[in-house]
N, CA, C and O of each residue as an XYZ file, in Angstrom:
320
protein
N     -13.324    127.150    -28.192
C     -13.280    125.702    -28.312
C     -14.398    125.096    -27.465
O     -14.551    125.431    -26.290
N     -15.156    124.223    -28.061
C     -16.221    123.506    -27.369
C     -15.741    122.101    -27.050
O     -15.192    121.414    -27.911
N     -15.952    121.675    -25.805
C     -15.597    120.313    -25.406
C     -16.860    119.541    -25.079
O     -17.658    119.951    -24.235
N     -17.030    118.409    -25.766
C     -18.143    117.512    -25.504
C     -17.570    116.304    -24.778
O     -16.684    115.623    -25.296
N     -18.076    116.041    -23.578
C     -17.624    114.895    -22.796
C     -18.753    113.882    -22.727
O     -19.866    114.204    -22.312
N     -18.457    112.655    -23.138
C     -19.453    111.572    -23.153
C     -18.998    110.504    -22.178
O     -17.860    110.041    -22.244
N     -19.881    110.113    -21.277
C     -19.566    109.052    -20.321
C     -19.459    107.722    -21.051
O     -20.313    107.381    -21.870
N     -18.403    106.976    -20.749
C     -18.217    105.643    -21.322
C     -18.151    104.589    -20.214
O     -17.671    103.476    -20.434
N     -18.637    104.948    -19.025
C     -18.678    104.012    -17.906
C     -19.664    102.885    -18.178
O     -20.356    102.888    -19.195
N     -19.722    101.939    -17.278
C     -20.522    100.717    -17.475
C     -21.981    100.974    -17.851
O     -22.459    100.456    -18.861
N     -22.685    101.760    -17.059
C     -24.111    101.995    -17.319
C     -24.324    102.709    -18.649
O     -25.211    102.344    -19.420
N     -23.512    103.723    -18.914
C     -23.667    104.475    -20.167
C     -23.220    103.641    -21.367
O     -23.784    103.755    -22.455
N     -22.220    102.817    -21.165
C     -21.781    101.917    -22.238
C     -22.946    101.022    -22.663
O     -23.189    100.834    -23.855
N     -23.651    100.482    -21.697
C     -24.790     99.611    -21.991
C     -25.948    100.365    -22.645
O     -26.754     99.769    -23.359
N     -26.030    101.665    -22.403
C     -27.108    102.476    -22.980
C     -26.738    103.057    -24.341
O     -27.519    103.804    -24.929
N     -25.548    102.718    -24.846
C     -25.186    103.141    -26.202
C     -24.214    104.293    -26.299
O     -24.265    105.050    -27.268
N     -23.332    104.454    -25.336
C     -22.380    105.563    -25.347
C     -21.571    105.614    -26.646
O     -21.351    106.691    -27.200
N     -21.133    104.460    -27.126
C     -20.316    104.464    -28.338
C     -21.130    104.801    -29.575
O     -20.581    105.316    -30.549
N     -22.419    104.525    -29.559
C     -23.290    104.964    -30.652
C     -23.424    106.477    -30.642
O     -23.408    107.111    -31.697
N     -23.556    107.059    -29.452
C     -23.640    108.515    -29.309
C     -22.345    109.147    -29.811
O     -22.375    110.137    -30.542
N     -21.220    108.579    -29.420
C     -19.919    109.098    -29.866
C     -19.830    109.044    -31.387
O     -19.362    109.999    -32.008
N     -20.270    107.951    -31.995
C     -20.253    107.837    -33.462
C     -21.098    108.927    -34.110
O     -20.674    109.553    -35.081
N     -22.296    109.153    -33.570
C     -23.173    110.201    -34.109
C     -22.483    111.553    -34.003
O     -22.460    112.312    -34.972
N     -21.922    111.866    -32.840
C     -21.253    113.154    -32.647
C     -20.042    113.299    -33.571
O     -19.832    114.368    -34.143
N     -19.242    112.236    -33.724
C     -18.078    112.294    -34.617
C     -18.508    112.576    -36.052
O     -17.897    113.393    -36.741
N     -19.557    111.899    -36.495
C     -20.054    112.132    -37.855
C     -20.557    113.558    -38.046
O     -20.312    114.174    -39.084
N     -21.259    114.081    -37.043
C     -21.778    115.443    -37.137
C     -20.659    116.482    -37.096
O     -20.747    117.515    -37.760
N     -19.625    116.217    -36.333
C     -18.467    117.117    -36.301
C     -17.811    117.159    -37.680
O     -17.464    118.233    -38.170
N     -17.643    115.999    -38.301
C     -17.045    115.936    -39.637
C     -17.956    116.564    -40.687
O     -17.498    117.341    -41.524
N     -19.252    116.227    -40.643
C     -20.212    116.746    -41.619
C     -20.286    118.265    -41.582
O     -20.370    118.919    -42.622
N     -20.253    118.817    -40.373
C     -20.352    120.272    -40.213
C     -18.997    120.969    -40.273
O     -18.913    122.188    -40.118
N     -17.932    120.191    -40.498
C     -16.570    120.714    -40.638
C     -16.181    121.630    -39.477
O     -15.705    122.748    -39.674
N     -16.400    121.117    -38.248
C     -16.090    121.917    -37.060
C     -15.055    121.243    -36.157
O     -14.984    121.524    -34.960
N     -14.264    120.361    -36.739
C     -13.273    119.631    -35.932
C     -12.213    120.545    -35.335
O     -11.569    120.176    -34.353
N     -12.017    121.736    -35.911
C     -11.056    122.687    -35.352
C     -11.572    123.380    -34.106
O     -10.788    123.928    -33.331
N     -12.899    123.362    -33.901
C     -13.459    124.096    -32.774
C     -14.199    123.215    -31.764
O     -14.703    123.719    -30.761
N     -14.268    121.904    -32.021
C     -14.971    120.994    -31.121
C     -14.076    119.809    -30.776
O     -13.505    119.164    -31.655
N     -13.967    119.538    -29.481
C     -13.229    118.375    -28.997
C     -14.219    117.399    -28.398
O     -15.079    117.785    -27.607
N     -14.102    116.136    -28.771
C     -14.967    115.080    -28.265
C     -14.109    114.138    -27.436
O     -13.105    113.609    -27.914
N     -14.519    113.933    -26.174
C     -13.728    113.044    -25.325
C     -14.623    112.163    -24.472
O     -15.787    112.480    -24.229
N     -14.058    111.058    -24.026
C     -14.765    110.136    -23.151
C     -14.372    110.369    -21.712
O     -13.304    110.906    -21.420
N     -15.249    109.959    -20.818
C     -15.003    110.110    -19.387
C     -15.760    109.006    -18.660
O     -16.717    108.442    -19.190
N     -15.329    108.710    -17.461
C     -16.090    107.758    -16.658
C     -17.116    108.523    -15.846
O     -17.092    109.753    -15.841
N     -17.971    107.869    -15.195
C     -19.197    108.346    -14.573
C     -19.298    109.859    -14.384
O     -18.508    110.481    -13.673
N     -20.303    110.419    -15.049
C     -20.616    111.842    -14.892
C     -21.807    112.023    -13.953
O     -22.201    113.150    -13.653
N     -22.377    110.908    -13.490
C     -23.370    110.955    -12.433
C     -24.828    111.105    -12.816
O     -25.671    111.304    -11.941
N     -25.154    111.015    -14.112
C     -26.561    111.172    -14.488
C     -26.918    110.136    -15.550
O     -27.288    110.475    -16.674
N     -26.797    108.880    -15.169
C     -26.951    107.802    -16.147
C     -28.273    107.061    -16.026
O     -28.416    105.966    -16.571
N     -29.226    107.626    -15.334
C     -30.483    106.906    -15.125
C     -31.368    106.861    -16.363
O     -32.097    105.887    -16.550
N     -31.330    107.885    -17.218
C     -32.229    107.943    -18.367
C     -31.540    107.645    -19.692
O     -32.156    107.076    -20.594
N     -30.298    108.014    -19.817
C     -29.573    107.827    -21.072
C     -28.091    107.956    -20.810
O     -27.631    107.788    -19.681
N     -27.354    108.252    -21.846
C     -25.911    108.427    -21.743
C     -25.626    109.840    -21.227
O     -26.200    110.811    -21.719
N     -24.754    109.946    -20.251
C     -24.414    111.251    -19.684
C     -23.493    112.007    -20.629
O     -22.467    111.487    -21.067
N     -23.878    113.257    -20.938
C     -23.099    114.110    -21.834
C     -23.001    115.484    -21.209
O     -23.959    115.990    -20.623
N     -21.828    116.081    -21.344
C     -21.588    117.415    -20.802
C     -20.946    118.268    -21.890
O     -20.011    117.822    -22.556
N     -21.437    119.486    -22.076
C     -20.866    120.436    -23.019
C     -20.141    121.500    -22.208
O     -20.760    122.220    -21.425
N     -18.827    121.598    -22.395
C     -17.985    122.510    -21.616
C     -18.254    122.316    -20.125
O     -18.082    121.213    -19.606
N     -18.676    123.377    -19.431
C     -18.932    123.284    -17.994
C     -20.423    123.257    -17.667
O     -20.823    123.592    -16.552
N     -21.241    122.861    -18.635
C     -22.691    122.826    -18.416
C     -23.061    121.695    -17.471
O     -22.222    120.875    -17.096
N     -24.325    121.668    -17.097
C     -24.807    120.544    -16.297
C     -24.778    119.293    -17.156
O     -24.796    119.382    -18.384
N     -24.735    118.147    -16.533
C     -24.713    116.868    -17.239
C     -26.129    116.555    -17.708
O     -27.083    116.643    -16.935
N     -26.255    116.188    -18.985
C     -27.558    115.883    -19.557
C     -27.582    114.438    -20.042
O     -26.541    113.877    -20.385
N     -28.757    113.844    -20.070
C     -28.926    112.481    -20.564
C     -29.297    112.518    -22.035
O     -30.215    113.233    -22.437
N     -28.577    111.740    -22.836
C     -28.805    111.701    -24.277
C     -29.028    110.254    -24.700
O     -28.331    109.346    -24.248
N     -30.004    110.056    -25.568
C     -30.247    108.727    -26.125
C     -29.884    108.756    -27.606
O     -29.713    109.827    -28.187
N     -29.767    107.581    -28.210
C     -29.446    107.534    -29.635
C     -30.549    108.180    -30.464
O     -30.286    108.693    -31.552
N     -31.767    108.159    -29.965
C     -32.899    108.755    -30.681
C     -32.766    110.277    -30.773
O     -33.118    110.872    -31.792
N     -32.258    110.907    -29.706
C     -32.191    112.373    -29.687
C     -30.769    112.916    -29.860
O     -30.562    114.122    -29.722
N     -29.796    112.073    -30.154
C     -28.397    112.515    -30.227
C     -28.187    113.616    -31.264
O     -27.494    114.596    -30.991
N     -28.773    113.469    -32.440
C     -28.579    114.468    -33.490
C     -29.224    115.799    -33.126
O     -28.607    116.849    -33.307
N     -30.445    115.776    -32.622
C     -31.106    117.031    -32.237
C     -30.406    117.676    -31.045
O     -30.339    118.903    -30.963
N     -29.884    116.873    -30.122
C     -29.104    117.385    -29.002
C     -27.887    118.134    -29.531
O     -27.609    119.251    -29.095
N     -27.167    117.535    -30.459
C     -25.965    118.140    -31.036
C     -26.317    119.455    -31.734
O     -25.641    120.468    -31.556
N     -27.382    119.418    -32.528
C     -27.791    120.629    -33.245
C     -28.131    121.762    -32.284
O     -27.774    122.914    -32.529
N     -28.813    121.443    -31.202
C     -29.225    122.466    -30.247
C     -28.064    122.982    -29.406
O     -27.871    124.192    -29.295
N     -27.287    122.072    -28.811
C     -26.287    122.476    -27.827
C     -24.898    122.743    -28.398
O     -24.105    123.452    -27.778
N     -24.594    122.194    -29.555
C     -23.276    122.425    -30.149
C     -23.360    123.415    -31.298
O     -22.566    124.352    -31.373
N     -24.322    123.211    -32.195
C     -24.450    124.105    -33.333
C     -25.297    125.337    -33.032
O     -25.229    126.337    -33.747
N     -26.100    125.257    -31.963
C     -26.937    126.394    -31.581
C     -28.111    126.613    -32.500
O     -28.569    127.744    -32.668
N     -28.606    125.543    -33.101
C     -29.746    125.671    -34.024
C     -31.066    125.518    -33.293
O     -32.127    125.597    -33.913
């Protein structure tokens, strides 16, 4: 099971956290992986200076923007 945690705190909310969540939800449905991927929100993950803070399982927190959300998902979730 893969867990994707997206920060929905104030700074990340302003940077488009809910847009990132929408992109990830659509990609989970499109790739039919809802049985193996959990998407959840969290408050401050501590790396909100560049984009929305996202964490995959126990990985380091990475900054994601709406521009790179799909490629981020493909690389870190789908392994493409």
